[in-house]
C-alpha positions in Angstrom: 49.4 152.8 82.5 52.4 151.1 84.0 55.6 153.0 83.3 57.9 151.0 85.6 61.1 149.8 84.1 61.3 146.0 83.7 63.9 144.4 86.0 67.3 144.1 84.5 68.1 140.4 83.6 71.9 141.0 83.7 71.7 142.6 87.1 69.5 139.8 88.4 72.0 137.2 87.1 74.9 139.1 88.6 73.2 139.3 92.0 72.3 135.6 91.9 76.0 134.7 91.1 77.0 136.7 94.2 74.4 134.9 96.3 75.6 131.5 95.2 79.2 132.2 96.2 80.2 130.0 99.2 81.1 133.1 101.3 77.7 134.7 101.0 76.0 134.6 104.4 72.4 135.2 103.1 70.0 132.2 103.0 67.4 133.7 100.7 67.7 135.5 97.4 64.8 137.6 96.0 64.7 139.5 92.8 61.7 141.2 91.0 61.0 139.7 87.6 58.4 139.8 84.9 55.9 137.0 84.7 57.7 133.7 84.2 56.0 133.3 80.8 58.5 135.9 79.5 62.3 135.6 79.7 63.4 136.3 83.3 67.0 135.4 83.0 66.8 132.8 85.7 65.3 129.9 83.7 67.7 127.5 81.9 65.3 127.8 79.0 66.4 131.4 78.6 69.9 130.3 77.8 71.5 129.7 74.5 71.1 126.3 72.8 74.2 124.6 74.2 73.9 126.0 77.7 70.2 125.1 77.9 70.9 121.6 76.6 73.8 121.0 79.0 71.5 122.0 82.0 68.8 119.6 80.9 71.3 116.8 80.3 72.7 117.3 83.9 69.2 117.5 85.3 68.1 114.3 83.6 71.1 112.5 84.8 70.6 113.7 88.4 67.0 112.6 88.4 67.9 109.2 87.0 70.6 108.7 89.6 68.2 109.7 92.5 65.6 107.3 91.2 68.0 104.4 91.6 68.5 102.5 94.9 72.2 103.3 95.0 72.8 105.7 97.9 76.6 106.0 97.2 76.0 107.1 93.6 73.4 109.7 94.7 75.7 111.2 97.3 78.6 111.2 95.0 76.6 112.9 92.2 75.3 115.6 94.4 78.8 116.3 95.7 80.1 116.6 92.2 77.3 119.1 91.4 78.4 121.3 94.4 76.3 120.1 97.3 77.9 119.8 100.7 77.1 116.4 102.2 78.3 115.0 105.5 79.0 111.4 106.6 76.4 108.6 106.9 73.8 110.3 104.8 71.1 108.1 103.3 69.1 109.3 100.3 66.3 107.0 99.5 65.4 105.9 96.0 63.0 108.3 94.4 64.0 111.4 96.2 64.0 114.6 94.1 66.5 117.3 94.6 66.1 120.5 92.5 68.7 120.3 89.7 68.8 124.0 89.2 71.0 124.9 92.2 72.3 121.8 94.0 75.2 123.9 95.3 72.8 125.5 97.7 72.3 122.2 99.5 74.0 121.3 102.8 73.2 117.9 104.4 75.0 117.4 107.7 76.0 114.0 109.1 73.6 111.2 109.8 70.6 112.5 107.8 68.0 110.3 106.3 66.0 111.5 103.3 62.9 109.4 102.8 61.4 107.9 99.6 59.9 110.6 97.3 61.1 113.5 99.5 61.6 116.7 97.6 64.0 119.6 98.1 63.5 122.8 96.1 66.1 125.6 95.9 64.1 128.0 93.8 60.6 129.3 93.2 59.0 131.5 90.5 56.2 133.8 91.5 54.2 136.0 89.2 56.5 139.0 89.8 59.5 137.6 91.8 62.2 134.9 91.6 63.3 133.3 94.9 66.3 131.1 95.5 67.5 129.8 98.9 70.0 127.6 100.7 68.6 124.5 102.3 70.3 122.9 105.3 69.4 119.6 106.8 70.8 119.5 110.3 72.8 116.6 111.8 70.7 113.6 112.5 67.5 115.0 110.9 64.9 112.7 109.3 63.0 113.9 106.3 59.9 111.8 105.8 58.8 110.3 102.6 57.0 112.5 100.0 57.6 115.7 102.1 58.7 119.0 100.4 61.4 121.3 101.7 61.2 124.8 100.2 64.0 127.3 99.4 65.8 128.9 102.4 64.7 126.3 105.0 66.9 125.0 107.7 65.9 121.8 109.4 67.5 121.8 112.9 69.7 119.1 114.3 67.7 115.9 115.3 64.4 117.3 113.8 61.9 115.0 112.1 59.8 116.1 109.2 56.6 113.9 108.9 55.8 112.2 105.6 54.0 114.4 103.2 54.8 117.6 105.1 55.3 120.9 103.2 58.0 122.8 104.9 58.3 126.5 104.1 59.8 127.7 107.4 62.7 126.7 109.6 62.2 123.7 111.9 63.8 123.9 115.3 66.3 121.3 116.5 64.9 118.1 118.1 61.3 118.8 117.1 58.7 117.1 114.9 57.0 119.0 112.1 54.1 117.9 109.9 51.2 119.0 107.8 50.6 121.4 105.0 52.0 124.0 105.7 54.2 122.2 108.2 53.9 123.2 111.8 55.9 122.0 114.8 53.7 119.4 116.6 56.2 118.3 119.2 59.5 119.6 120.6 
């Protein structure tokens, strides 16, 4: 018989707010939760009607903007949602950026995000919620249909091959590919 107390939803939300603060040095947030089929406190669907609806409206608009071939509108929208984006950044049409925590994204100068590339800032596991900052270093290239997971830093001048699944940091000036992604050249 399991007598462990379920995790506190209010405490988890409070810790997540602290993690999302700009001055927090941590790159990864972990918090124990119940199974995601029950309210965890981290899903927008756990919110009240208006707050949940507002999240889904913003998420739909972001996904629509990212699907269009208008780079300037994509960059502007992400900045308005809290992302830090440098100069000369190109986000290809069809890229997907997790609408849950766009404020955890930093894209430095001269980055290219390929068609269908995906960036995730959170992950639900059976007993844990994870959120993480993602940084794409200056001059990096993120190949089409690749996936960058929460807490990953892609180093300056690094290249992520198309279709790669990146769950760990990629060193500067290297090439990473595969599933899971591994450095194949540096």
